[in-house]
PDB file with one MODEL, atoms N, CA, C and O in Angstrom:
MODEL        1
ATOM      1  N   MET A   1     106.959  84.739 175.807  1.00  0.00           N
ATOM      2  CA  MET A   1     108.561  84.595 175.761  1.00  0.00           C
ATOM      3  C   MET A   1     108.944  85.753 175.053  1.00  0.00           C
ATOM      4  O   MET A   1     108.181  85.976 174.113  1.00  0.00           O
ATOM      5  N   SER A   2     110.017  86.707 175.199  1.00  0.00           N
ATOM      6  CA  SER A   2     110.451  87.824 174.760  1.00  0.00           C
ATOM      7  C   SER A   2     111.023  87.378 173.475  1.00  0.00           C
ATOM      8  O   SER A   2     111.292  86.198 173.250  1.00  0.00           O
ATOM      9  N   GLU A   3     111.220  88.418 172.568  1.00  0.00           N
ATOM     10  CA  GLU A   3     111.593  88.299 170.932  1.00  0.00           C
ATOM     11  C   GLU A   3     113.244  88.084 171.288  1.00  0.00           C
ATOM     12  O   GLU A   3     113.907  87.412 170.498  1.00  0.00           O
ATOM     13  N   LYS A   4     113.931  88.698 172.555  1.00  0.00           N
ATOM     14  CA  LYS A   4     115.234  88.677 172.740  1.00  0.00           C
ATOM     15  C   LYS A   4     115.706  87.227 172.976  1.00  0.00           C
ATOM     16  O   LYS A   4     116.728  86.771 172.463  1.00  0.00           O
ATOM     17  N   GLU A   5     114.758  86.433 173.918  1.00  0.00           N
ATOM     18  CA  GLU A   5     114.948  84.859 174.283  1.00  0.00           C
ATOM     19  C   GLU A   5     114.855  84.285 173.373  1.00  0.00           C
ATOM     20  O   GLU A   5     115.643  83.362 173.168  1.00  0.00           O
ATOM     21  N   LEU A   6     113.744  84.634 172.363  1.00  0.00           N
ATOM     22  CA  LEU A   6     113.881  83.830 171.090  1.00  0.00           C
ATOM     23  C   LEU A   6     114.929  84.024 170.170  1.00  0.00           C
ATOM     24  O   LEU A   6     115.388  83.042 169.588  1.00  0.00           O
ATOM     25  N   ASN A   7     115.342  85.077 169.970  1.00  0.00           N
ATOM     26  CA  ASN A   7     116.280  85.464 169.086  1.00  0.00           C
ATOM     27  C   ASN A   7     117.633  84.895 169.624  1.00  0.00           C
ATOM     28  O   ASN A   7     118.573  84.824 168.832  1.00  0.00           O
ATOM     29  N   SER A   8     117.784  84.512 170.830  1.00  0.00           N
ATOM     30  CA  SER A   8     119.234  84.278 171.317  1.00  0.00           C
ATOM     31  C   SER A   8     119.282  82.511 171.446  1.00  0.00           C
ATOM     32  O   SER A   8     120.315  81.876 171.658  1.00  0.00           O
ATOM     33  N   TYR A   9     118.165  82.024 171.298  1.00  0.00           N
ATOM     34  CA  TYR A   9     118.105  80.473 171.279  1.00  0.00           C
ATOM     35  C   TYR A   9     118.935  80.051 169.945  1.00  0.00           C
ATOM     36  O   TYR A   9     118.905  80.594 168.840  1.00  0.00           O
ATOM     37  N   ARG A  10     119.617  79.026 170.335  1.00  0.00           N
ATOM     38  CA  ARG A  10     120.242  78.330 169.058  1.00  0.00           C
ATOM     39  C   ARG A  10     120.019  76.748 169.195  1.00  0.00           C
ATOM     40  O   ARG A  10     120.127  76.357 170.358  1.00  0.00           O
ATOM     41  N   PHE A  11     119.756  75.845 168.330  1.00  0.00           N
ATOM     42  CA  PHE A  11     119.377  74.651 168.270  1.00  0.00           C
ATOM     43  C   PHE A  11     120.748  73.973 168.647  1.00  0.00           C
ATOM     44  O   PHE A  11     121.843  74.353 168.234  1.00  0.00           O
ATOM     45  N   SER A  12     120.532  72.953 169.461  1.00  0.00           N
ATOM     46  CA  SER A  12     121.967  72.243 170.153  1.00  0.00           C
ATOM     47  C   SER A  12     121.583  71.001 170.656  1.00  0.00           C
ATOM     48  O   SER A  12     120.505  70.917 171.244  1.00  0.00           O
ATOM     49  N   PRO A  13     122.301  70.019 170.517  1.00  0.00           N
ATOM     50  CA  PRO A  13     121.940  68.906 171.312  1.00  0.00           C
ATOM     51  C   PRO A  13     121.590  68.943 172.795  1.00  0.00           C
ATOM     52  O   PRO A  13     120.858  68.164 173.406  1.00  0.00           O
ATOM     53  N   PHE A  14     122.238  69.975 173.240  1.00  0.00           N
ATOM     54  CA  PHE A  14     122.373  70.095 174.926  1.00  0.00           C
ATOM     55  C   PHE A  14     121.362  70.994 175.585  1.00  0.00           C
ATOM     56  O   PHE A  14     121.199  71.038 176.804  1.00  0.00           O
ATOM     57  N   GLN A  15     120.500  71.914 174.455  1.00  0.00           N
ATOM     58  CA  GLN A  15     119.340  72.565 174.988  1.00  0.00           C
ATOM     59  C   GLN A  15     118.201  72.327 174.182  1.00  0.00           C
ATOM     60  O   GLN A  15     118.171  72.867 173.076  1.00  0.00           O
ATOM     61  N   GLU A  16     117.138  71.519 174.592  1.00  0.00           N
ATOM     62  CA  GLU A  16     116.064  71.456 173.608  1.00  0.00           C
ATOM     63  C   GLU A  16     115.177  72.700 173.702  1.00  0.00           C
ATOM     64  O   GLU A  16     114.985  73.285 174.768  1.00  0.00           O
ATOM     65  N   PRO A  17     114.636  73.082 172.508  1.00  0.00           N
ATOM     66  CA  PRO A  17     113.425  74.491 172.597  1.00  0.00           C
ATOM     67  C   PRO A  17     112.225  74.310 173.399  1.00  0.00           C
ATOM     68  O   PRO A  17     111.652  73.224 173.308  1.00  0.00           O
ATOM     69  N   THR A  18     111.796  75.135 174.108  1.00  0.00           N
ATOM     70  CA  THR A  18     110.549  74.948 175.144  1.00  0.00           C
ATOM     71  C   THR A  18     109.307  74.699 173.885  1.00  0.00           C
ATOM     72  O   THR A  18     109.512  75.189 172.775  1.00  0.00           O
ATOM     73  N   ASP A  19     108.295  74.075 174.098  1.00  0.00           N
ATOM     74  CA  ASP A  19     107.143  74.099 173.162  1.00  0.00           C
ATOM     75  C   ASP A  19     106.805  75.776 172.506  1.00  0.00           C
ATOM     76  O   ASP A  19     106.682  76.126 171.332  1.00  0.00           O
ATOM     77  N   GLU A  20     106.732  76.484 173.613  1.00  0.00           N
ATOM     78  CA  GLU A  20     106.509  77.900 173.252  1.00  0.00           C
ATOM     79  C   GLU A  20     107.586  78.446 172.011  1.00  0.00           C
ATOM     80  O   GLU A  20     107.200  79.019 170.992  1.00  0.00           O
ATOM     81  N   MET A  21     108.689  78.205 172.262  1.00  0.00           N
ATOM     82  CA  MET A  21     109.877  78.511 171.475  1.00  0.00           C
ATOM     83  C   MET A  21     109.913  77.881 170.066  1.00  0.00           C
ATOM     84  O   MET A  21     110.319  78.382 169.018  1.00  0.00           O
ATOM     85  N   LEU A  22     109.417  76.720 170.286  1.00  0.00           N
ATOM     86  CA  LEU A  22     109.409  75.822 168.844  1.00  0.00           C
ATOM     87  C   LEU A  22     108.263  76.389 167.984  1.00  0.00           C
ATOM     88  O   LEU A  22     108.389  76.627 166.783  1.00  0.00           O
ATOM     89  N   SER A  23     107.031  76.605 168.759  1.00  0.00           N
ATOM     90  CA  SER A  23     105.702  76.990 168.265  1.00  0.00           C
ATOM     91  C   SER A  23     106.077  78.355 167.325  1.00  0.00           C
ATOM     92  O   SER A  23     105.762  78.523 166.147  1.00  0.00           O
ATOM     93  N   GLN A  24     106.819  79.247 168.169  1.00  0.00           N
ATOM     94  CA  GLN A  24     106.801  80.549 167.462  1.00  0.00           C
ATOM     95  C   GLN A  24     108.138  80.449 166.404  1.00  0.00           C
ATOM     96  O   GLN A  24     108.172  81.164 165.403  1.00  0.00           O
ATOM     97  N   ILE A  25     109.161  79.555 166.704  1.00  0.00           N
ATOM     98  CA  ILE A  25     110.087  79.280 165.382  1.00  0.00           C
ATOM     99  C   ILE A  25     108.989  78.885 164.117  1.00  0.00           C
ATOM    100  O   ILE A  25     108.782  79.471 163.054  1.00  0.00           O
ATOM    101  N   MET A  26     108.485  77.863 164.585  1.00  0.00           N
ATOM    102  CA  MET A  26     107.731  77.206 163.317  1.00  0.00           C
ATOM    103  C   MET A  26     106.777  78.304 162.758  1.00  0.00           C
ATOM    104  O   MET A  26     106.771  78.501 161.543  1.00  0.00           O
ATOM    105  N   LYS A  27     105.849  79.136 163.703  1.00  0.00           N
ATOM    106  CA  LYS A  27     105.157  80.291 162.896  1.00  0.00           C
ATOM    107  C   LYS A  27     105.827  81.136 161.972  1.00  0.00           C
ATOM    108  O   LYS A  27     105.421  81.394 160.839  1.00  0.00           O
ATOM    109  N   GLU A  28     107.121  81.661 162.626  1.00  0.00           N
ATOM    110  CA  GLU A  28     108.070  82.370 161.822  1.00  0.00           C
ATOM    111  C   GLU A  28     108.408  81.876 160.284  1.00  0.00           C
ATOM    112  O   GLU A  28     108.350  82.527 159.240  1.00  0.00           O
ATOM    113  N   VAL A  29     108.742  80.646 160.481  1.00  0.00           N
ATOM    114  CA  VAL A  29     109.340  80.028 159.299  1.00  0.00           C
ATOM    115  C   VAL A  29     108.143  79.728 158.378  1.00  0.00           C
ATOM    116  O   VAL A  29     108.445  79.570 157.195  1.00  0.00           O
ATOM    117  N   ALA A  30     106.845  79.621 158.699  1.00  0.00           N
ATOM    118  CA  ALA A  30     105.790  79.091 157.991  1.00  0.00           C
ATOM    119  C   ALA A  30     105.469  80.701 157.373  1.00  0.00           C
ATOM    120  O   ALA A  30     105.163  80.750 156.181  1.00  0.00           O
ATOM    121  N   GLU A  31     105.514  81.660 157.942  1.00  0.00           N
ATOM    122  CA  GLU A  31     105.139  83.242 157.416  1.00  0.00           C
ATOM    123  C   GLU A  31     106.245  83.409 156.360  1.00  0.00           C
ATOM    124  O   GLU A  31     105.898  83.789 155.242  1.00  0.00           O
ATOM    125  N   GLU A  32     107.684  83.136 156.633  1.00  0.00           N
ATOM    126  CA  GLU A  32     108.597  83.377 155.665  1.00  0.00           C
ATOM    127  C   GLU A  32     108.266  82.536 154.410  1.00  0.00           C
ATOM    128  O   GLU A  32     108.449  83.072 153.317  1.00  0.00           O
ATOM    129  N   ALA A  33     107.858  81.436 154.455  1.00  0.00           N
ATOM    130  CA  ALA A  33     107.618  80.507 153.351  1.00  0.00           C
ATOM    131  C   ALA A  33     106.559  80.787 152.745  1.00  0.00           C
ATOM    132  O   ALA A  33     106.475  80.483 151.555  1.00  0.00           O
ATOM    133  N   ARG A  34     105.314  81.535 153.505  1.00  0.00           N
ATOM    134  CA  ARG A  34     104.436  81.871 152.679  1.00  0.00           C
ATOM    135  C   ARG A  34     104.671  83.075 151.852  1.00  0.00           C
ATOM    136  O   ARG A  34     104.283  83.125 150.685  1.00  0.00           O
ATOM    137  N   ILE A  35     105.335  84.103 152.465  1.00  0.00           N
ATOM    138  CA  ILE A  35     105.893  85.293 151.475  1.00  0.00           C
ATOM    139  C   ILE A  35     106.861  84.878 150.409  1.00  0.00           C
ATOM    140  O   ILE A  35     106.768  85.357 149.279  1.00  0.00           O
ATOM    141  N   SER A  36     107.806  83.987 150.732  1.00  0.00           N
ATOM    142  CA  SER A  36     108.633  83.462 149.613  1.00  0.00           C
ATOM    143  C   SER A  36     108.156  82.792 148.372  1.00  0.00           C
ATOM    144  O   SER A  36     108.699  82.849 147.269  1.00  0.00           O
ATOM    145  N   ASN A  37     106.925  82.064 148.736  1.00  0.00           N
ATOM    146  CA  ASN A  37     105.964  81.530 147.731  1.00  0.00           C
ATOM    147  C   ASN A  37     105.429  82.473 147.073  1.00  0.00           C
ATOM    148  O   ASN A  37     105.599  82.507 145.855  1.00  0.00           O
ATOM    149  N   ARG A  38     104.635  83.486 147.747  1.00  0.00           N
ATOM    150  CA  ARG A  38     103.925  84.460 146.949  1.00  0.00           C
ATOM    151  C   ARG A  38     104.822  85.168 146.161  1.00  0.00           C
ATOM    152  O   ARG A  38     104.379  85.400 145.035  1.00  0.00           O
ATOM    153  N   ARG A  39     106.090  85.644 146.416  1.00  0.00           N
ATOM    154  CA  ARG A  39     106.836  86.284 145.569  1.00  0.00           C
ATOM    155  C   ARG A  39     107.391  85.397 144.300  1.00  0.00           C
ATOM    156  O   ARG A  39     107.538  85.884 143.179  1.00  0.00           O
ATOM    157  N   ALA A  40     107.626  84.284 144.568  1.00  0.00           N
ATOM    158  CA  ALA A  40     107.811  83.191 143.515  1.00  0.00           C
ATOM    159  C   ALA A  40     106.905  83.461 142.550  1.00  0.00           C
ATOM    160  O   ALA A  40     107.196  83.902 141.438  1.00  0.00           O
ATOM    161  N   THR A  41     105.690  83.182 142.980  1.00  0.00           N
ATOM    162  CA  THR A  41     104.386  82.995 142.332  1.00  0.00           C
ATOM    163  C   THR A  41     104.070  84.182 141.323  1.00  0.00           C
ATOM    164  O   THR A  41     103.721  84.048 140.151  1.00  0.00           O
ATOM    165  N   GLU A  42     104.260  85.346 142.002  1.00  0.00           N
ATOM    166  CA  GLU A  42     104.466  86.706 141.125  1.00  0.00           C
ATOM    167  C   GLU A  42     105.122  86.971 140.148  1.00  0.00           C
ATOM    168  O   GLU A  42     104.803  87.664 139.181  1.00  0.00           O
ATOM    169  N   ALA A  43     106.485  86.194 140.449  1.00  0.00           N
ATOM    170  CA  ALA A  43     107.768  86.431 139.547  1.00  0.00           C
ATOM    171  C   ALA A  43     107.302  85.518 138.321  1.00  0.00           C
ATOM    172  O   ALA A  43     107.722  85.728 137.183  1.00  0.00           O
ATOM    173  N   TYR A  44     106.389  84.471 138.634  1.00  0.00           N
ATOM    174  CA  TYR A  44     106.455  83.126 137.643  1.00  0.00           C
ATOM    175  C   TYR A  44     105.107  83.923 136.712  1.00  0.00           C
ATOM    176  O   TYR A  44     105.231  83.870 135.488  1.00  0.00           O
ATOM    177  N   LEU A  45     104.183  84.453 137.125  1.00  0.00           N
ATOM    178  CA  LEU A  45     103.154  84.715 136.489  1.00  0.00           C
ATOM    179  C   LEU A  45     103.428  86.077 135.635  1.00  0.00           C
ATOM    180  O   LEU A  45     102.913  86.225 134.526  1.00  0.00           O
ATOM    181  N   ALA A  46     104.390  87.198 136.307  1.00  0.00           N
ATOM    182  CA  ALA A  46     104.891  88.328 135.409  1.00  0.00           C
ATOM    183  C   ALA A  46     105.771  87.656 134.272  1.00  0.00           C
ATOM    184  O   ALA A  46     105.616  88.118 133.141  1.00  0.00           O
ATOM    185  N   ALA A  47     106.623  86.678 134.431  1.00  0.00           N
ATOM    186  CA  ALA A  47     107.281  86.170 133.362  1.00  0.00           C
ATOM    187  C   ALA A  47     106.379  85.613 132.146  1.00  0.00           C
ATOM    188  O   ALA A  47     106.540  85.854 130.949  1.00  0.00           O
ATOM    189  N   MET A  48     105.479  84.882 132.694  1.00  0.00           N
ATOM    190  CA  MET A  48     104.373  84.065 131.599  1.00  0.00           C
ATOM    191  C   MET A  48     103.511  85.167 130.857  1.00  0.00           C
ATOM    192  O   MET A  48     103.246  85.016 129.664  1.00  0.00           O
ATOM    193  N   LEU A  49     103.012  86.431 131.658  1.00  0.00           N
ATOM    194  CA  LEU A  49     102.458  87.413 131.026  1.00  0.00           C
ATOM    195  C   LEU A  49     103.614  87.964 129.700  1.00  0.00           C
ATOM    196  O   LEU A  49     103.218  88.148 128.549  1.00  0.00           O
ATOM    197  N   ARG A  50     104.754  88.126 130.040  1.00  0.00           N
ATOM    198  CA  ARG A  50     105.802  88.855 129.290  1.00  0.00           C
ATOM    199  C   ARG A  50     105.911  87.826 127.979  1.00  0.00           C
ATOM    200  O   ARG A  50     105.955  88.234 126.818  1.00  0.00           O
ATOM    201  N   ASP A  51     105.944  86.515 128.341  1.00  0.00           N
ATOM    202  CA  ASP A  51     106.063  85.732 127.183  1.00  0.00           C
ATOM    203  C   ASP A  51     104.840  85.608 126.191  1.00  0.00           C
ATOM    204  O   ASP A  51     104.912  85.592 124.963  1.00  0.00           O
ATOM    205  N   ILE A  52     103.751  85.527 126.933  1.00  0.00           N
ATOM    206  CA  ILE A  52     102.415  85.514 126.058  1.00  0.00           C
ATOM    207  C   ILE A  52     102.239  86.783 125.188  1.00  0.00           C
ATOM    208  O   ILE A  52     101.723  86.693 124.074  1.00  0.00           O
ATOM    209  N   ALA A  53     102.688  88.024 125.718  1.00  0.00           N
ATOM    210  CA  ALA A  53     102.784  89.212 125.030  1.00  0.00           C
ATOM    211  C   ALA A  53     103.884  89.126 123.739  1.00  0.00           C
ATOM    212  O   ALA A  53     103.667  89.566 122.610  1.00  0.00           O
ATOM    213  N   ILE A  54     104.742  88.652 124.057  1.00  0.00           N
ATOM    214  CA  ILE A  54     105.814  88.512 123.153  1.00  0.00           C
ATOM    215  C   ILE A  54     105.172  87.574 121.952  1.00  0.00           C
ATOM    216  O   ILE A  54     104.934  87.999 120.821  1.00  0.00           O
ATOM    217  N   LYS A  55     104.959  86.364 122.355  1.00  0.00           N
ATOM    218  CA  LYS A  55     104.215  85.462 121.539  1.00  0.00           C
ATOM    219  C   LYS A  55     103.061  86.029 120.401  1.00  0.00           C
ATOM    220  O   LYS A  55     102.964  85.868 119.185  1.00  0.00           O
ATOM    221  N   GLN A  56     102.232  86.776 121.414  1.00  0.00           N
ATOM    222  CA  GLN A  56     100.995  87.402 120.483  1.00  0.00           C
ATOM    223  C   GLN A  56     101.432  88.140 119.496  1.00  0.00           C
ATOM    224  O   GLN A  56     101.000  88.140 118.343  1.00  0.00           O
ATOM    225  N   ALA A  57     102.510  88.938 120.045  1.00  0.00           N
ATOM    226  CA  ALA A  57     103.075  90.125 118.932  1.00  0.00           C
ATOM    227  C   ALA A  57     103.840  89.467 117.712  1.00  0.00           C
ATOM    228  O   ALA A  57     103.732  89.944 116.583  1.00  0.00           O
ATOM    229  N   ARG A  58     104.549  88.450 117.956  1.00  0.00           N
ATOM    230  CA  ARG A  58     105.228  87.646 116.794  1.00  0.00           C
ATOM    231  C   ARG A  58     103.903  86.964 115.965  1.00  0.00           C
ATOM    232  O   ARG A  58     104.031  86.950 114.741  1.00  0.00           O
ATOM    233  N   TRP A  59     102.890  86.508 116.413  1.00  0.00           N
ATOM    234  CA  TRP A  59     101.898  85.805 115.683  1.00  0.00           C
ATOM    235  C   TRP A  59     101.081  86.862 114.970  1.00  0.00           C
ATOM    236  O   TRP A  59     100.491  86.653 113.910  1.00  0.00           O
ATOM    237  N   ALA A  60     101.088  88.054 115.649  1.00  0.00           N
ATOM    238  CA  ALA A  60     100.423  89.112 114.839  1.00  0.00           C
ATOM    239  C   ALA A  60     101.079  89.629 113.709  1.00  0.00           C
ATOM    240  O   ALA A  60     100.553  90.018 112.666  1.00  0.00           O
ATOM    241  N   GLU A  61     102.333  89.600 114.017  1.00  0.00           N
ATOM    242  CA  GLU A  61     103.499  90.066 112.943  1.00  0.00           C
ATOM    243  C   GLU A  61     103.378  88.952 111.798  1.00  0.00           C
ATOM    244  O   GLU A  61     103.466  89.417 110.661  1.00  0.00           O
ATOM    245  N   GLN A  62     103.235  87.892 111.865  1.00  0.00           N
ATOM    246  CA  GLN A  62     103.073  86.628 110.956  1.00  0.00           C
ATOM    247  C   GLN A  62     101.599  86.720 110.199  1.00  0.00           C
ATOM    248  O   GLN A  62     101.511  86.582 108.979  1.00  0.00           O
ATOM    249  N   ILE A  63     100.657  86.924 110.897  1.00  0.00           N
ATOM    250  CA  ILE A  63      99.285  87.149 110.243  1.00  0.00           C
ATOM    251  C   ILE A  63      99.374  88.359 109.561  1.00  0.00           C
ATOM    252  O   ILE A  63      98.823  88.428 108.462  1.00  0.00           O
ATOM    253  N   ASN A  64      99.953  89.304 109.997  1.00  0.00           N
ATOM    254  CA  ASN A  64     100.099  90.714 108.773  1.00  0.00           C
ATOM    255  C   ASN A  64     100.666  90.207 107.517  1.00  0.00           C
ATOM    256  O   ASN A  64     100.202  90.371 106.389  1.00  0.00           O
ATOM    257  N   ARG A  65     101.661  89.612 107.831  1.00  0.00           N
ATOM    258  CA  ARG A  65     102.412  89.326 106.608  1.00  0.00           C
ATOM    259  C   ARG A  65     101.965  88.425 105.733  1.00  0.00           C
ATOM    260  O   ARG A  65     102.185  88.620 104.538  1.00  0.00           O
ATOM    261  N   VAL A  66     101.218  87.209 106.183  1.00  0.00           N
ATOM    262  CA  VAL A  66     100.240  86.571 105.212  1.00  0.00           C
ATOM    263  C   VAL A  66      99.199  87.419 104.737  1.00  0.00           C
ATOM    264  O   VAL A  66      99.069  87.609 103.528  1.00  0.00           O
ATOM    265  N   VAL A  67      98.503  87.908 105.513  1.00  0.00           N
ATOM    266  CA  VAL A  67      97.206  88.758 104.924  1.00  0.00           C
ATOM    267  C   VAL A  67      97.774  89.951 104.177  1.00  0.00           C
ATOM    268  O   VAL A  67      96.944  90.417 103.397  1.00  0.00           O
ATOM    269  N   HIS A  68      98.752  90.485 104.180  1.00  0.00           N
ATOM    270  CA  HIS A  68      99.393  91.425 103.090  1.00  0.00           C
ATOM    271  C   HIS A  68     100.181  90.818 101.896  1.00  0.00           C
ATOM    272  O   HIS A  68     100.611  91.450 100.931  1.00  0.00           O
ATOM    273  N   GLY A  69     100.289  89.571 102.110  1.00  0.00           N
ATOM    274  CA  GLY A  69     101.043  88.899 100.781  1.00  0.00           C
ATOM    275  C   GLY A  69     102.649  89.154 101.214  1.00  0.00           C
ATOM    276  O   GLY A  69     103.371  89.188 100.218  1.00  0.00           O
ATOM    277  N   ARG A  70     103.268  89.315 102.319  1.00  0.00           N
ATOM    278  CA  ARG A  70     104.618  89.465 102.375  1.00  0.00           C
ATOM    279  C   ARG A  70     105.007  88.405 103.165  1.00  0.00           C
ATOM    280  O   ARG A  70     106.021  88.551 103.848  1.00  0.00           O
ATOM    281  N   GLY A  71     104.343  87.273 103.209  1.00  0.00           N
ATOM    282  CA  GLY A  71     104.866  86.057 104.219  1.00  0.00           C
ATOM    283  C   GLY A  71     104.974  84.921 103.358  1.00  0.00           C
ATOM    284  O   GLY A  71     105.346  83.838 103.809  1.00  0.00           O
TER     285      GLY A  71
ENDMDL
END
């Protein structure tokens, strides 16, 4: 099946997709989901690392205040 054929197909109650079309559509959706999931995971981990760095800096600041008698 050509890409043009696949791109021209629209789900409708009057025309069922062929097994080949449905398989290709499902593969493309699965790939898009994998990419989206990877991006979301990377963004989540980056945010966690930023939060960890901020909290570590705050704790270091508080510890220094206590150690140097300013807290």
